[in-house]
Each structure stands twice: as C-alpha cells, then as structure tokens.
C-alpha positions as CSV (number, residue, x, y, z in Angstrom):
1,X,0.0,0.0,0.0
2,X,1.3,3.4,-1.0
3,X,2.0,5.8,1.9
4,X,-0.4,8.3,0.5
5,X,-3.2,5.7,0.0
6,X,-5.9,5.3,2.6
7,X,-8.2,2.2,2.7
8,X,-11.9,3.1,3.1
9,X,-14.2,0.5,4.5
10,X,-17.7,2.0,4.2
11,X,-20.6,0.1,5.7
12,X,-23.0,2.8,4.3
13,X,-22.9,2.0,0.6
14,X,-20.4,4.7,-0.4
15,X,-22.3,7.5,1.4
16,X,-19.1,8.6,3.2
17,X,-16.8,8.9,0.3
18,X,-16.5,12.7,0.3
19,X,-15.9,12.8,4.0
20,X,-13.4,10.0,3.9
21,X,-11.4,11.9,1.3
22,X,-11.4,15.0,3.4
23,X,-10.3,13.1,6.5
24,X,-7.6,11.2,4.6
25,X,-6.2,14.6,3.3
26,X,-6.1,16.0,6.8
27,X,-4.5,12.8,8.2
28,X,-1.9,12.9,5.4
29,X,-1.0,16.5,6.3
30,X,-0.7,15.5,10.0
31,X,1.4,12.4,9.2
32,X,3.7,14.3,6.8
33,X,4.0,17.9,8.2
34,X,7.1,18.6,6.1
35,X,4.8,18.4,3.0
36,X,2.1,20.7,4.5
37,X,2.8,23.5,2.0
38,X,2.7,21.0,-1.0
39,X,-0.6,19.7,-2.2
40,X,-0.8,16.1,-1.4
41,X,-2.5,13.8,-3.8
42,X,-4.4,11.4,-1.6
43,X,-5.7,8.2,-3.0
44,X,-8.5,6.3,-1.3
45,X,-9.1,2.7,-2.1
46,X,-12.6,1.6,-1.5
47,X,-12.5,-1.8,0.1
48,X,-15.1,-4.5,0.3
49,X,-17.1,-4.1,3.5
50,X,-20.2,-5.6,5.0
51,X,-23.2,-3.3,4.7
52,X,-25.2,-2.2,7.7
53,X,-28.9,-2.7,7.5
54,X,-29.9,0.4,9.4
55,X,-28.9,4.0,9.9
56,X,-27.2,3.7,13.3
57,X,-24.8,0.8,13.3
58,X,-21.9,2.6,11.4
59,X,-19.9,2.9,14.6
60,X,-20.2,-0.8,15.3
61,X,-19.1,-1.6,11.8
62,X,-16.2,0.8,12.2
63,X,-15.1,-0.9,15.4
64,X,-15.3,-4.3,13.8
65,X,-13.2,-3.2,10.8
66,X,-10.7,-1.5,13.1
67,X,-10.4,-4.7,15.1
68,X,-9.8,-6.8,12.1
69,X,-7.2,-4.3,10.7
70,X,-5.4,-4.3,14.1
71,X,-5.3,-8.1,14.3
72,X,-3.9,-8.3,10.7
73,X,-1.4,-5.5,11.5
74,X,-0.2,-7.3,14.6
75,X,1.3,-9.9,12.3
76,X,3.3,-7.1,10.5
77,X,4.5,-5.3,13.7
78,X,8.0,-4.5,12.2
79,X,6.4,-2.6,9.3
80,X,4.2,-0.8,11.8
81,X,7.2,0.1,14.0
82,X,9.0,1.5,10.9
83,X,5.9,3.4,9.9
84,X,5.5,5.0,13.3
85,X,9.2,5.8,13.4
86,X,9.0,7.6,10.0
87,X,5.8,9.5,11.0
88,X,7.4,10.7,14.2
89,X,11.0,11.2,13.2
90,X,10.8,15.0,13.2
91,X,10.3,16.1,16.9
92,X,8.1,19.0,15.7
93,X,5.4,16.5,14.6
94,X,3.7,16.8,18.0
95,X,3.7,20.6,17.9
96,X,2.4,20.6,14.3
97,X,-0.3,18.0,15.1
98,X,-1.4,19.9,18.2
99,X,-1.8,23.1,16.2
100,X,-3.8,21.2,13.5
101,X,-6.1,19.8,16.2
102,X,-6.5,23.2,17.8
103,X,-7.2,24.9,14.5
104,X,-9.9,22.3,13.7
105,X,-11.5,22.8,17.1
106,X,-11.6,26.6,16.6
107,X,-13.2,26.2,13.1
108,X,-15.8,23.8,14.5
109,X,-16.5,26.2,17.5
110,X,-16.9,29.1,15.1
111,X,-19.5,27.2,13.1
112,X,-21.5,26.3,16.2
C-alpha cells in the first residue's frame, strides 16, 4: 500500500466517500507535516465491507473493521514500527499536530 493511500471500509454503501477523502487529506498532512505546503495527492481505495442494515450501526461496523485491521497488522509489527518511526522522526510533529487539532477545534466552534 502506498504511503499516500488510505483504505476506506464503508458500511454505508459509499455515502461517506467525500468525508473519507477530506479526513484522509487531513491525516496525510498531519502524518507528513514537512509536506504541509505542498498539495498532497491522496488516494482512497474503497475496500469491500459488510453493509449495515440500518442508519445507526456505522460505529459498530467501524469498530469491527478497526479490530480486524489491528489483528492483521499485529502480524506485521515490524512494518508498523517502521511506519511510526517515520511518521514521528521529526520532533516537531507533535507541535504541528497539536496546532492542526486546535485549528480544527476553533473552526468547529466558530460554526456552532
């Protein structure tokens, strides 16, 4: 999987595609702060996912998918350790990430 590719498991029949793209873009900027001033082309791969039969179980499906991904990833722990090391190699990542979170909170508060 490319480091700018996000996997999207949507139990809502594709209804979250636009939001998933926006979240992936923000996560990509947070994960690679050195590229913040450069437009990042984020690819989202829609993955096969069980479909919920109601309008309120999306969280349950998300937790199930996350659990399955975590179990699979535990078999690839060395790759995960390398990924985390790369994502956090610049000590300023925490400061940049805190600022991004604070900015998002301010934006949401202004809309409320």
